[in-house]
TORLO-818428 format. One record per residue: x, y, z of N, C-alpha, C in turn. Coordinates in steps of 0.02 Angstrom, whole numbers, padded with zeros to 5 digits, always signed. Each point is the difference from the previous one (the first is absolute). Example, Ala and Ser with C-alpha at 12.3 -4.5 7.8 and 13.67 -1.06 7.14 Angstrom:
2
+00660-00284+00390-00045+00059+00000+00045+00060+00000-00018+00053-00036+00042+00059+00003-00039+00055+00037
***
This chain:
296
-00149+01394+00617+00041+00000-00058+00072+00041-00014+00042-00015-00029+00046+00051-00009+00009+00003-00064-00016+00057-00042-00006+00001-00065-00061+00022-00008-00038+00022+00022-00070-00003-00022-00003+00054-00054+00048+00046-00007-00033+00070-00047+00032-00045-00083+00034-00047+00021+00005-00029-00079-00030-00023-00033+00016-00007-00078-00046-00023-00044-00022-00078+00023+00032-00051+00020-00026-00052+00030-00047+00017+00078+00034+00026+00036-00044+00010+00073-00058+00031+00001+00007+00048-00048-00053+00060-00004-00077-00040-00024+00013-00049-00050-00054-00053-00012-00028-00057+00041+00087-00035+00045-00031-00036+00031-00051+00006+00087+00021+00066+00015-00030+00029+00027-00082-00004+00014-00026+00016-00068-00063-00003-00044-00034-00066+00022+00047-00028-00042-00050-00097+00013+00027-00027+00071+00033+00025+00019+00013-00022+00091-00058+00016+00028-00021+00067+00004-00063+00048+00024-00065-00043-00039-00010-00020-00056-00063-00051-00027+00025-00058+00037+00032-00037+00008-00027-00059+00040+00020+00017+00077-00038+00051+00020-00005-00005+00068+00062+00006+00048+00047+00028-00018+00072+00000+00037+00007+00055+00028+00026+00020+00085+00025+00048+00015+00055+00031-00023+00006+00060-00042+00076+00007-00026+00025+00039+00043+00064+00006+00013+00046+00068+00011+00060-00004-00035-00022+00075-00019+00062+00005-00052+00055+00045+00030+00073+00002-00024+00048+00037+00022+00049+00023-00019+00023+00056+00001+00028+00027-00041+00047+00088+00047+00038+00020-00038+00053+00057+00015-00054+00076-00013-00053-00010-00054-00027+00053+00009-00089-00025-00007-00036+00025+00051-00069-00021+00005-00029+00039-00050+00020+00070-00020-00025+00043-00052-00008-00027-00056+00046-00031-00009+00010-00038-00081-00048-00065+00010-00021-00045+00064-00040-00044+00000-00074+00017-00021-00021+00063+00039-00061+00031+00008-00025+00023-00077+00036-00018-00062-00015+00022-00058-00056-00059-00017+00010-00058+00027-00032-00052-00035-00072+00001+00022-00040-00029-00020-00059+00002+00008-00011-00052+00055+00029-00038+00015-00005-00064+00057+00013+00033+00072+00036+00059-00013+00020+00020+00061-00038+00010+00058-00069+00020+00004-00018-00022+00081-00031-00057-00004+00005-00023-00054-00015-00090+00055+00047-00022+00007+00068+00030-00008+00057-00059+00050+00037+00048+00072+00039-00031+00032+00034+00028+00046+00072+00020-00016+00004+00050+00012+00076+00027-00051+00047+00030+00066+00045-00031-00002+00080+00031+00042+00043+00007-00038+00038+00052+00049+00053+00029-00043+00070-00054+00010+00043+00003-00040+00050-00072-00003+00066+00018-00049+00062+00007+00020+00041+00030-00037+00031-00079+00000+00003-00049-00033+00034-00066-00002+00073+00010-00004+00039+00072-00024+00052+00009-00005+00050+00004+00095-00063+00027+00035+00033+00023+00072-00028-00060+00033+00035-00044+00028-00013-00046+00065-00057+00018+00045+00025+00054+00023-00052+00022+00066-00077+00014-00019+00008+00027-00058-00080+00020-00035-00023-00045-00022+00029-00074-00025-00035-00055-00011-00023-00016+00060+00032-00029+00038-00016-00016+00076-00058+00016+00020+00005+00069-00004-00036+00041+00032-00077+00001-00020-00004-00013-00072-00067+00004-00035-00027-00092+00021+00036-00060+00014-00039-00027+00012-00012-00017+00067+00030+00026+00019-00010-00004+00088-00089+00065+00026+00012+00040-00063-00074+00053-00006-00052-00063-00017-00007-00026-00044-00054-00032-00031-00021-00082+00039+00051-00030+00044-00020-00046+00048-00004-00084-00034-00014-00041-00003-00013-00058-00037-00001+00013-00067+00030-00036-00040+00009+00004-00081+00010-00070+00006-00028-00021-00048-00010-00086-00019+00053+00004-00070-00017+00052-00063+00046-00021-00062+00007+00065-00016+00063+00005-00041+00037+00054-00025+00004-00023-00071-00011+00061-00023+00001-00005-00078+00065+00055-00027+00079-00023-00018+00049+00047-00007+00000+00008-00072-00037+00058-00011+00017+00004-00078+00023+00071-00025+00057+00018+00056+00032+00065-00018+00068-00026-00031+00034+00057-00043+00043-00015-00053+00015+00078-00024+00090+00006+00007+00028+00057-00012+00031+00006-00084-00025-00034-00043+00016-00016-00070+00005+00086-00011+00070+00010-00054-00013+00081-00004+00036+00059+00021+00026-00025+00075+00023+00043+00041+00078-00030+00034+00025+00063-00020+00085-00015+00020+00004-00044+00054+00045-00065-00006+00001-00036+00070-00047-00053+00024-00041+00012-00050-00075-00061+00042+00019-00049-00010+00058-00045-00007-00022-00078+00003+00042-00003+00078+00042+00043+00010+00026-00014+00093-00052+00039+00043-00035+00048-00026-00061+00028+00031-00070-00046+00035-00014-00034-00076-00062-00039+00000+00018-00069+00066+00077-00027-00007-00003-00045+00043+00010+00028+00080+00024+00056+00002+00005+00044+00078-00094-00009+00027-00032+00025-00059-00069+00009+00024-00041-00044+00012+00026-00064-00059-00027-00079+00025-00001-00022+00076+00075+00005+00007+00038-00026+00066-00043+00040+00050-00014+00056+00004-00039+00035+00060-00058-00019+00003-00049+00007-00052-00056-00026+00005-00022-00069+00030+00067-00045-00020-00002-00083+00016+00012+00007+00074+00046+00058+00034+00005-00006+00055-00053+00028+00059-00059+00036-00043-00031+00025+00056-00062-00047-00019-00012-00041-00054-00058-00042+00008+00018-00038+00028+00045-00046+00016+00033-00033+00053-00015+00011+00060+00012+00054+00041-00008+00023+00056-00078+00010+00023-00024+00016-00076-00089+00005+00009-00043-00054-00016+00036-00066+00013-00041-00054-00018-00034-00025-00063+00024+00044-00042-00030-00022-00078+00019-00055-00026-00039-00060-00005-00004-00053-00030+00034+00001-00071-00019+00031-00057+00003+00009-00073+00026+00049-00028+00058-00001-00036+00022+00047-00052-00035-00022-00088-00021+00046-00016-00012-00035-00068+00037+00081-00040+00042-00036-00062+00052+00044-00026-00022-00017-00067+00004+00061-00036-00004-00001-00088+00069+00046-00011+00028-00059-00049+00063+00009-00004-00004+00002-00087+00061-00038-00026+00010-00022-00072+00039-00055-00009+00010-00032-00040+00033-00058-00041+00078+00033+00020+00018-00053+00007+00091+00014+00018+00043-00059-00032+00021+00022-00082+00013-00066-00038+00083-00003+00040+00016-00062-00011+00059-00031+00015+00048+00023-00064+00057+00064+00030+00050+00011-00037+00025+00051+00049+00056+00004-00029+00058+00039+00039-00009+00061+00017-00015+00057-00059-00007+00032-00018-00056+00033+00000-00032+00016+00034-00093+00001+00020+00006+00096+00008-00052+00034-00015+00000+00069+00009-00017+00018+00071+00017+00072+00032-00026-00026+00065-00065+00009+00016-00051+00007-00043-00086-00005+00002+00005-00078+00007+00034-00037-00026-00019-00078+00005+00027-00053+00061+00063+00045+00019+00033-00031+00059-00025+00018+00063-00018+00073-00031-00031+00027+00067-00088-00038+00038-00004-00048-00049-00076-00025+00022-00007-00051+00061+00050-00057-00020+00031-00039+00012+00029+00018+00085+00055+00059+00001+00011+00031+00062-00041+00013+00046-00062+00028-00020-00065+00045+00032-00024-00068+00026+00002-00051-00025-00041-00067+00026+00046-00039+00048+00040+00015+00003+00064-00027+00045+00003+00030+00062-00015+00055-00003+00007+00062+00057-00066-00012+00020-00045-00021-00021-00080+00005+00052+00000-00081+00015+00051-00030-00018-00006-00068+00037+00057+00008+00050-00049-00004+00080+00064+00004+00077-00018-00052+00029+00042-00009+00042-00003-00091+00034-00060+00019+00061-00050-00033+00005-00048+00013+00028-00062+00047-00021+00012+00025-00055-00033+00075-00018-00076-00050-00037-00039+00054-00035-00050-00042-00042+00003-00019-00057-00020-00045-00014+00007-00066-00069+00000+00060-00066+00018-00042-00049+00006+00075-00059-00027-00058-00043-00034+00054-00041-00024-00033-00069+00028+00044-00052+00033-00010-00059+00027+00036-00055-00026-00017-00057-00035+00067-00030-00028-00033-00057+00049+00045-00049+00000-00042-00029+00052+00038-00080-00024-00016-00042-00002+00059-00041-00032+00050-00069+00064+00006-00045-00010-00009-00047+00041+00032-00058-00015+00048-00020-00065-00001-00054-00024+00085-00013-00081-00008+00018-00020+00058+00023-00057+00014+00022-00040+00044-00049-00060-00038-00021-00031+00041-00065-00054+00033+00024-00007+00073+00018-00066+00025+00034+00009+00080-00048-00060+00002-00016-00010+00104-00026+00037+00025+00075+00044+00049-00032+00032+00019+00045+00071-00004+00056+00001-00074-00019+00067-00023+00029+00057+00033-00042+00063+00001+00021+00033+00035-00020+00030-00054-00077+00016-00051+00022+00004-00053-00057-00046+00006-00059-00068-00012+00008-00051+00018-00040+00002+00047-00045+00008+00080+00046+00016+00057-00037+00064+00006-00051+00053-00012+00012+00054-00016-00031-00018-00045-00061-00026-00053+00001-00032-00049-00052-00025+00041-00053-00042+00038+00025-00067+00034-00019+00057+00063-00052+00021+00052+00040+00029+00036-00026+00039-00015-00072+00036-00043+00018+00055-00042-00053-00031+00008-00062-00075-00056+00020-00010-00010-00070-00065+00048-00032-00018+00035+00036-00046+00059-00027+00043+00051-00033+00073+00010+00016+00021+00042-00022+00056+00009-00061+00043-00082+00014+00046-00029-00054-00021-00023-00068-00001+00011-00048-00034-00049-00057+00055-00033-00021+00045+00002+00018+00061-00044-00016+00046-00020+00068+00006-00061+00015+00044-00002+00080+00070-00035-00026+00042+00028+00039+00071-00043-00002-00012-00088+00042+00020-00031-00005-00013-00065+00029+00067-00055+00030+00042+00055+00027+00064-00050+00033-00027-00066+00041+00043-00042+00007+00000-00077-00004-00028-00007+00059-00010+00051+00059-00028-00018+00069-00071+00005+00005-00035+00035-00060-00062-00011-00011-00044-00033-00019+00053-00077-00024-00019-00039+00015-00001-00043+00053+00005+00030+00052+00008-00055+00059-00084-00022+00021+00008-00062+00032-00065-00022+00027-00034+00040+00044-00054+00011+00007-00030+00009+00056-00079-00023+00022-00009-00005+00056-00073-00020+00017-00039+00060+00040-00040+00030-00021-00030+00082+00009-00065-00043+00048-00016+00056+00021-00061-00013+00058-00045+00075+00003-00068-00018-00011-00051+00037+00004-00006+00038+00073-00008+00055+00015-00015+00027+00072-00057-00032+00046-00023-00005-00036-00074-00030+00024+00023-00095+00015+00034-00023-00039+00010-00056+00036+00074+00007+00044+00032+00048+00026+00049-00007+00031-00031+00025+00081-00070+00047-00019-00030+00012+00062-00050-00075+00026-00001-00036-00051-00041-00051+00011+00052-00061+00060+00071-00001-00017+00047-00028+00024+00016+00038+00069-00002+00068-00001+00021+00016+00054-00066-00015+00066-00048+00006-00014-00060-00005+00041+00028-00081+00025-00010-00029-00029+00011-00074-00002+00060-00029+00056+00058+00044-00023+00055+00001+00031-00009+00026+00083-00046+00023+00009-00006+00039+00069-00045-00044+00051-00016-00066-00023-00033-00066+00028+00043-00083+00011+00031+00019+00056+00067-00027+00023-00025-00076-00017-00074-00041+00015-00036-00051-00012+00001-00019-00068+00014+00042-00043+00014-00005-00070+00046-00003-00033+00054+00052+00002+00052+00002-00021+00063-00007+00059+00032-00051-00018+00031+00008+00046+00082+00025+00022+00032+00039+00025+00064+00031-00007+00044-00034-00044+00040+00065-00033+00040-00009-00056-00013+00029-00061+00055-00017-00038-00006+00027-00058-00024-00011-00067-00043+00037-00036-00043-00018-00058+00011+00051-00058+00011-00016-00050+00003+00029-00062-00081+00004-00013-00034+00060-00027-00059+00008-00039-00002+00033-00049-00039-00032-00060+00001+00012-00062-00072-00001-00027-00007+00026-00068-00067-00029-00051+00033-00051-00034-00064-00020-00021+00016-00060-00057+00031-00015-00047+00042+00067-00022+00031+00002-00069+00067+00008+00031+00053-00022-00057+00047+00024+00012+00023+00029-00074+00036+00064+00002+00010+00046-00052+00078+00029+00002-00012+00063-00038+00086+00022-00001-00028+00069+00018+00053+00046-00010-00003+00080+00010-00029+00022-00070+00032-00010-00043+00002+00000-00056-00076-00022-00035-00024-00044+00020-00075-00039-00020-00062+00036+00046+00008+00048+00065-00042+00017+00046+00003+00080-00052+00036+00038-00024-00017+00035-00045-00033-00016-00068+00024-00046-00022-00037-00021-00071-00083-00004+00006-00016-00046+00073-00059-00032+00022-00033+00076-00002+00009+00050+00055-00022+00072+00001-00008+00017-00076+00050+00020-00029-00001+00034-00070-00082-00047-00055+00016-00058+00007-00069-00025-00030-00057+00005+00039-00010-00032+00056-00077+00032+00015-00015+00063+00020+00074+00053-00015-00020+00090+00023-00026+00012-00093+00011-00057-00077-00015+00015-00052+00051+00061-00039+00065-00008+00030+00051+00020-00038+00052-00049-00014+00052+00018-00047+00055-00023-00027+00085+00024+00019+00035-00051+00059+00038+00019-00002+00056-00042-00042+00047+00022-00017+00060-00041-00003+00050-00011+00029+00030-00060+00001+00069-00012+00056+00047-00007-00039+00046+00036+00035+00071-00004-00059+00063-00048+00051+00000-00045-00005+00052-00055+00030+00074+00026+00011+00038+00038+00042+00053+00025-00013+00075-00024+00064+00052+00001-00018+00051-00032+00041+00003+00061+00077+00016-00025+00042-00012+00045+00057-00048+00059-00004+00003+00038+00048+00024+00016+00060-00017-00051+00037+00043+00003+00058-00026-00033+00063-00060+00051+00036-00042-00062+00031-00052+00045+00034+00034+00051+00052+00044-00015+00025+00024+00076+00048+00013+00052-00042+00031+00002-00056+00008+00058-00052-00059+00014-00027-00041-00026-00012-00061+00007-00027-00042+00040+00037-00004-00019+00066-00039+00030+00065+00018+00064+00022+00063+00025-00014+00035+00058-00003-00029+00051-00040-00004-00014-00061-00035+00031-00060-00061+00004-00015-00027-00057+00013-00077-00006+00007-00049+00045+00038+00045-00004+00071-00023+00067+00060-00017+00050-00015+00032+00029-00053-00013+00078-00006-00063+00001-00035-00019-00071-00032-00061+00004-00056-00077-00001+00031+00013-00036+00050-00056-00025+00038-00037+00051+00049-00058+00006+00020-00052+00042+00041+00016-00021+00065+00052-00031+00025-00010-00008+00077+00079+00009+00030+00028+00011+00047+00045+00027+00029+00070-00051-00015+00048+00041-00025+00053-00042-00033+00021-00051+00074+00016-00001+00038+00037-00040+00032-00053-00057-00002-00061-00001+00025-00051-00056-00018+00009-00049-00084+00006+00051-00038+00001-00052-00066+00066-00026-00006+00052+00042+00009+00062-00045+00003-00010-00046+00053-00025-00022+00033+00008-00065+00041-00027-00042-00018-00067+00007-00018-00051-00027-00030+00035-00046-00067+00026+00059-00058+00028-00023-00058+00049-00050-00009+00040+00007+00044+00076-00035+00033-00028-00068+00013-00066+00000+00028-00021-00065+00046-00013-00068-00073-00009+00048-00059-00029-00048-00043+00064-00053-00030+00071+00023+00019+00037-00035-00033-00006-00072+00012-00045-00032+00040+00008-00070+00047-00079-00039-00045-00007-00061-00008-00063-00039-00008-00034+00009+00060-00059+00007-00009-00036+00007+00075-00059-00051-00016+00014-00060+00013-00045-00058+00004-00015-00032+00054-00046-00013+00030-00026-00021+00051+00073-00048+00032+00014-00027+00050+00043-00037+00016-00028-00043+00066-00016+00047+00053-00018-00039+00045-00068-00027+00006-00013-00072+00061-00069-00016+00001-00063+00059-00023-00032-00021-00038-00057+00045-00037-00055+00001+00062-00026+00061+00009-00045+00007+00058-00065-00051-00033-00008-00005-00066-00077-00037-00021-00003-00078+00039+00052+00000+00021+00003-00084+00057-00049+00000+00043+00000+00070+00034-00040+00010+00056-00058+00042+00010+00016+00035-00052-00069+00057-00018-00025+00006-00049-00072-00025-00006-00041-00014-00062-00003+00068-00030-00005-00009-00060+00002+00047-00052-00060+00054+00022+00002+00067-00030-00068+00028-00002-00050-00018-00032-00068+00013+00009-00061+00000-00040+00011+00033-00080-00007-00049-00049+00007+00004-00061+00098-00014-00026+00044-00026+00062+00074+00007-00035+00034+00052-00001+00059-00033+00013+00052+00068+00001-00016+00051-00079+00021+00058-00001-00031+00027-00068+00089-00007-00038+00005+00001-00056+00035-00041-00054+00037+00081-00017+00057-00005-00038+00024+00051-00035-00058+00042-00027-00024-00030-00053-00054+00042-00043-00067+00030+00050-00014-00035+00070-00053+00034+00016+00039+00044+00051+00064+00000+00012+00013+00068+00060+00039+00066-00062+00042-00018-00064+00023+00060+00018-00056+00047-00055-00051-00008-00015-00024+00056-00043-00024+00043+00053-00030-00005+00061-00032+00050+00044+00046+00028+00037+00050-00057+00032+00055+00000+00083-00059-00031+00039-00005-00071-00010-00053-00023+00025+00026-00015+00072
***
């Protein structure tokens, strides 16, 4: 797994171990990976995806690997779009040489637009870089907004709803969005690792509800027992709002800017839904009312 120290990856490791899988985690810093409770239950290898020699050496050190989860993303860093594509190409080449059969990649929805943010455009470019002739088959899972306690998107939502009694609501706050809970993301990632269940290809993953960014804030406030007044305003665009809002949010400014800029587009599932090949988890996919209160 590449990206095991991230929000999704660290949780996916635990789920895979519980399922009886042998898990290898790869990253630049083994000290960073050693902070997780599962570290002594996995094999850890140093791998710098920006360096093709480091990437190739890591795969050679491991021996046979059937499946790679690619969850790395440099959002918020300068020049991350180009760096992400180069890193993905390095991993694809090393995986091909090592005889890897499948790569599962978690990216985002890519709206049909000529003016995408670097964050959104870069997601498709990474998927393209992972696909090489004669290389591993690729499953690209696209998620619009992952809701989970501790996730950057959820913490921005909670921070805004908890602290601002009056919220300006520019037009882009009414863009449609299909959020998904972290629990359900993990469900689909595990399933995507099974080639006999999920054919190679691109799949949008989402929960059962469509809402808006403004609707998510309103739902959180309602379920938290608070009242929030939203005031429709003309402009600014998400790009301008991102630069202003980044200074007020408790996350790195570059990350906040990249995420908020992406809100300028509707984020509704477009490609073939994965529910046609993967059954819902027990109890069904979590609704907005179920996932927002606790960040399930």
